[in-house]
C-alpha positions as CSV (number, residue, x, y, z in Angstrom):
1,M,-0.2,0.0,0.0
2,A,2.8,2.3,0.9
3,L,4.6,1.6,-2.4
4,R,1.4,2.4,-4.6
5,L,0.9,5.5,-2.6
6,V,4.6,6.8,-3.3
7,T,4.4,5.6,-6.8
8,R,0.9,7.5,-7.2
9,N,2.4,10.7,-5.6
10,L,5.4,10.6,-7.8
11,R,3.3,10.3,-10.8
12,N,1.3,13.3,-9.8
13,R,4.5,15.4,-8.9
14,I,5.9,14.4,-12.5
15,S,3.0,15.1,-14.8
16,P,2.2,18.7,-13.8
17,N,5.9,19.6,-14.3
18,L,6.1,18.0,-17.8
19,C,3.1,19.8,-18.8
20,S,4.2,23.1,-17.9
21,A,7.6,22.5,-19.4
22,S,6.0,22.7,-22.8
23,L,4.6,26.0,-22.0
24,L,7.9,27.6,-20.9
25,H,10.4,29.8,-22.6
26,S,12.9,28.0,-24.9
27,H,15.6,28.9,-22.4
28,A,14.1,27.2,-19.5
29,T,15.4,23.8,-18.3
30,S,14.9,21.2,-15.3
31,F,16.5,21.3,-12.0
32,G,14.9,18.0,-10.7
33,F,11.3,18.3,-11.0
34,K,11.7,22.2,-10.9
35,E,11.8,24.1,-14.0
36,V,14.4,27.1,-14.1
37,R,16.3,29.2,-16.5
38,E,19.5,27.7,-18.2
39,E,21.7,30.3,-16.6
40,E,20.4,29.3,-13.0
41,K,20.8,25.4,-13.5
42,S,24.6,25.5,-13.7
43,Q,24.6,27.4,-10.5
44,M,22.1,25.5,-8.7
45,V,23.9,22.3,-9.6
46,G,27.1,23.7,-8.6
47,K,26.0,24.5,-5.2
48,V,24.7,20.8,-4.8
49,F,27.9,19.5,-5.7
50,S,29.8,21.7,-3.3
51,N,27.5,21.0,-0.4
52,V,27.9,17.1,-1.2
53,A,31.7,17.0,-2.3
54,S,33.2,16.0,1.2
55,N,30.6,13.0,1.6
56,Y,30.1,12.2,-2.0
57,D,31.9,8.8,-1.9
58,L,30.6,7.7,1.5
59,M,27.0,8.6,0.2
60,N,27.6,6.6,-2.8
61,D,28.5,3.7,-0.6
62,F,25.4,4.0,1.5
63,M,22.9,4.7,-1.5
64,S,24.3,1.8,-3.6
65,A,25.3,-0.4,-0.8
66,G,28.7,-0.3,-2.3
67,L,27.6,-1.4,-5.7
68,H,28.8,1.6,-7.5
69,R,32.3,0.3,-7.1
70,L,31.3,-2.6,-9.3
71,W,29.4,-0.6,-11.7
72,K,32.7,1.6,-12.2
73,D,34.9,-1.4,-12.4
74,R,32.5,-2.6,-15.2
75,L,32.8,0.8,-17.0
76,V,36.6,0.7,-16.9
77,S,36.6,-3.0,-18.1
78,E,34.6,-1.8,-21.2
79,L,37.0,0.9,-21.7
80,S,40.0,-1.6,-22.0
81,P,42.7,0.9,-20.8
82,F,46.2,0.6,-22.4
83,P,49.5,2.1,-21.8
84,G,50.2,5.3,-23.5
85,M,46.4,6.2,-24.1
86,K,45.3,9.8,-23.7
87,H,42.1,9.7,-21.8
88,L,39.3,12.2,-20.5
89,D,37.2,11.6,-17.6
90,V,34.5,14.2,-17.3
91,A,32.6,15.0,-14.4
92,G,35.3,12.7,-12.5
93,G,36.3,15.1,-9.7
94,T,36.8,12.6,-7.0
95,G,39.1,10.5,-9.1
96,D,37.1,7.2,-8.7
97,V,37.1,6.4,-12.3
98,A,40.5,7.9,-13.0
99,F,42.2,5.8,-10.4
100,R,40.7,2.6,-11.7
101,I,42.0,3.6,-15.2
102,L,45.5,4.3,-13.9
103,E,45.7,1.0,-11.8
104,S,44.5,-0.8,-15.0
105,V,47.3,0.7,-17.2
106,N,49.9,0.1,-14.4
107,S,48.8,-3.5,-14.0
108,I,49.4,-4.0,-17.6
109,R,52.9,-2.4,-17.4
110,R,53.6,-4.6,-14.4
111,R,52.8,-7.9,-16.4
112,A,54.9,-6.6,-19.4
113,L,58.0,-5.8,-17.4
114,Q,59.7,-8.6,-19.2
115,D,59.4,-6.8,-22.4
116,P,60.8,-3.2,-21.7
117,I,61.4,-2.4,-25.5
118,N,57.7,-2.4,-26.3
119,D,57.1,1.1,-27.7
120,D,53.4,1.2,-26.5
121,L,54.5,0.5,-22.8
122,Q,57.1,3.0,-22.8
123,E,54.7,5.7,-24.1
124,E,53.6,8.0,-21.3
125,T,49.9,7.9,-20.3
126,W,47.8,10.8,-19.6
127,I,44.4,10.8,-17.9
128,H,42.6,14.0,-17.6
129,V,40.1,14.3,-14.6
130,C,37.8,17.2,-15.7
131,D,35.1,18.6,-13.5
132,I,33.3,22.0,-13.3
133,N,33.4,21.9,-9.6
134,Q,36.5,22.7,-7.8
135,N,35.4,21.3,-4.6
136,M,35.1,17.9,-6.1
137,L,38.7,18.2,-7.8
138,N,39.9,19.1,-4.5
139,V,38.4,16.0,-3.0
140,G,39.9,14.0,-5.9
141,K,43.5,15.6,-5.4
142,N,43.3,14.7,-1.7
143,R,42.3,11.1,-2.4
144,A,45.3,10.9,-4.8
145,L,47.6,12.2,-2.3
146,E,46.4,9.5,0.3
147,R,46.8,6.8,-2.4
148,G,50.5,7.9,-3.0
149,L,49.6,9.3,-6.5
150,G,49.9,13.1,-5.7
151,E,53.3,13.3,-7.8
152,D,51.9,11.1,-10.5
153,K,52.3,12.8,-13.7
154,S,49.7,10.5,-15.6
155,L,47.0,12.4,-13.5
156,V,46.1,15.9,-14.7
157,W,43.3,17.7,-12.8
158,V,41.1,20.3,-14.9
159,Q,38.5,22.4,-13.9
160,G,36.2,22.6,-17.0
161,D,32.7,22.8,-18.5
162,A,31.6,19.5,-20.1
163,E,29.7,21.6,-22.6
164,A,32.8,23.5,-23.8
165,L,35.9,21.3,-23.3
166,S,39.4,23.1,-23.6
167,F,40.9,20.2,-25.2
168,E,42.2,20.0,-28.6
169,D,40.0,18.2,-31.5
170,N,40.9,14.4,-32.1
171,S,43.1,14.4,-29.0
172,M,41.8,11.5,-26.7
173,D,41.7,7.9,-27.2
174,G,39.0,7.5,-24.6
175,Y,36.2,9.5,-22.8
176,T,34.1,8.5,-19.9
177,I,31.5,10.2,-18.0
178,A,30.1,8.6,-14.7
179,F,26.8,9.9,-13.0
180,G,27.6,13.4,-14.4
181,I,25.7,13.8,-17.8
182,R,22.3,13.8,-16.2
183,N,23.5,17.1,-14.4
184,V,24.3,19.1,-17.2
185,T,22.2,21.9,-19.0
186,H,22.4,20.6,-22.5
187,I,23.0,16.9,-23.2
188,E,23.5,17.4,-26.7
189,K,26.4,19.7,-26.3
190,V,28.2,17.4,-23.9
191,L,27.8,14.5,-26.6
192,T,29.0,16.9,-29.3
193,E,32.2,17.9,-27.3
194,A,33.0,14.3,-26.4
195,Y,32.9,13.4,-30.1
196,R,35.0,16.3,-31.1
197,V,37.8,15.7,-28.7
198,L,38.0,11.8,-29.4
199,K,40.3,10.5,-32.0
200,R,39.1,8.2,-34.8
201,G,38.7,4.9,-33.2
202,G,38.1,6.7,-29.8
203,R,35.7,5.2,-27.4
204,F,32.6,7.0,-25.7
205,L,31.4,5.4,-22.3
206,C,28.7,6.8,-20.1
207,L,27.7,5.4,-16.8
208,E,24.4,6.8,-15.5
209,L,21.5,6.2,-13.0
210,S,18.7,5.2,-15.3
211,H,15.2,3.8,-15.6
212,V,13.7,0.7,-14.2
213,E,10.8,-0.8,-16.0
214,I,10.3,-4.0,-14.2
215,P,6.8,-3.2,-12.5
216,V,7.3,-4.6,-9.0
217,F,11.0,-3.6,-8.8
218,K,10.1,-0.1,-10.2
219,E,7.7,0.5,-7.2
220,L,10.5,-0.7,-5.0
221,Y,13.1,1.4,-6.5
222,D,10.8,4.4,-6.4
223,F,10.0,4.0,-2.6
224,Y,13.7,3.6,-2.0
225,S,14.7,6.6,-4.1
226,F,12.2,9.2,-2.9
227,S,11.7,7.9,0.8
228,V,15.0,6.6,1.8
229,I,17.7,8.4,-0.1
230,P,16.8,12.0,0.9
231,R,16.5,10.8,4.5
232,L,20.2,9.1,4.1
233,G,21.3,12.5,2.8
234,E,19.9,14.2,5.8
235,V,21.4,11.8,8.4
236,V,24.9,11.0,6.7
237,A,25.6,14.1,4.9
238,G,23.2,16.6,6.9
239,D,21.6,17.6,3.4
240,R,18.4,16.4,2.3
241,E,17.6,18.8,-0.4
242,S,20.7,18.0,-2.5
243,Y,19.8,14.3,-2.4
244,Q,16.2,15.1,-3.1
245,Y,17.4,16.9,-6.3
246,L,19.8,14.0,-7.2
247,V,17.0,11.4,-7.1
248,E,14.6,13.8,-9.0
249,S,17.3,14.5,-11.8
250,I,17.3,10.6,-12.6
251,R,13.7,10.7,-13.2
252,R,14.2,13.5,-15.6
253,F,17.1,11.9,-17.6
254,P,16.1,10.4,-21.1
255,P,15.3,6.7,-21.0
256,Q,18.1,4.2,-22.1
257,E,16.8,3.9,-25.9
258,K,16.3,7.7,-26.1
259,F,19.9,8.3,-24.7
260,A,21.2,5.9,-27.1
261,S,19.4,7.7,-30.0
262,M,21.0,10.9,-28.8
263,I,24.5,9.3,-29.0
264,T,23.8,8.1,-32.5
265,D,22.7,11.6,-33.7
266,T,25.9,13.0,-32.5
267,G,27.9,10.6,-34.8
268,F,28.9,7.9,-32.9
269,Q,28.7,4.4,-34.4
270,K,28.0,1.0,-32.8
271,V,26.1,2.5,-30.0
272,K,24.8,0.2,-27.3
273,Y,23.9,0.0,-23.8
274,E,24.0,-2.4,-20.9
275,N,21.5,-2.4,-18.1
276,L,22.9,-3.2,-14.7
277,V,20.6,-4.2,-11.6
278,G,17.4,-4.2,-13.9
279,G,18.2,-0.7,-15.3
280,V,18.9,1.2,-12.0
281,V,22.3,2.1,-14.0
282,A,23.1,1.8,-17.8
283,I,26.4,1.9,-19.5
284,H,26.0,3.4,-22.8
285,S,28.9,3.3,-25.3
286,G,29.7,4.5,-28.9
287,L,32.7,4.6,-31.2
288,K,34.0,7.7,-33.4
289,I,34.8,6.0,-36.7
């Protein structure tokens, strides 16, 4: 009964907002279930991530029961990192994905030490961690220091906007974005920038919270999202509002098929996606050919 009530209330909250969205000025966008002007959204999202930065990874552990670690492992496995690669991890401020990529590259190097003349292994690896929020980057830099990676030249920390990257055309072998693209103002601009900076043969990979369509599981997921996660944010991080936004932003993100179409429309080929945990998260990928 409680699940049905939550689901009904959720539908009632979404529908009026979707209807009103069609009547808004073209420069309006969503911030969770609210409609705001485009220039306001980036500031509001920035405030959210400044507020949650210090507890971001801890809350990810609580919210996903640690599963986010396995999801990121799967993302990096799909990327297939290699020594000498030039990689861009966007919205990766805390370094979670970048550290995994670096460890994967270093693991390959260690296994191949008996072949020191291999040119690919001698070439320097560059992993650029780009995030618009300096507080998130500061958390990542501190974590790098704790891991003994503070002086590792392979990690490059860059404050930048996913919609207007500072990197050159055709400069990256890989591009990842984990739990970040749903927070941007213009998804299409982010995809266009990803395509621009990737080399021919470069891989785009996006890990994002997505849509559950299995009926009973969907009701459970809605109940957990709207009744438990904001409360966790309040208890663990002292910030209910930010986590209320985060769960609302998931519901406003395009469904898996629609997002795959957007990636294809950008120019990527061999676009596919994999649902994890029944669609709680999805990994989308595409190649620039």
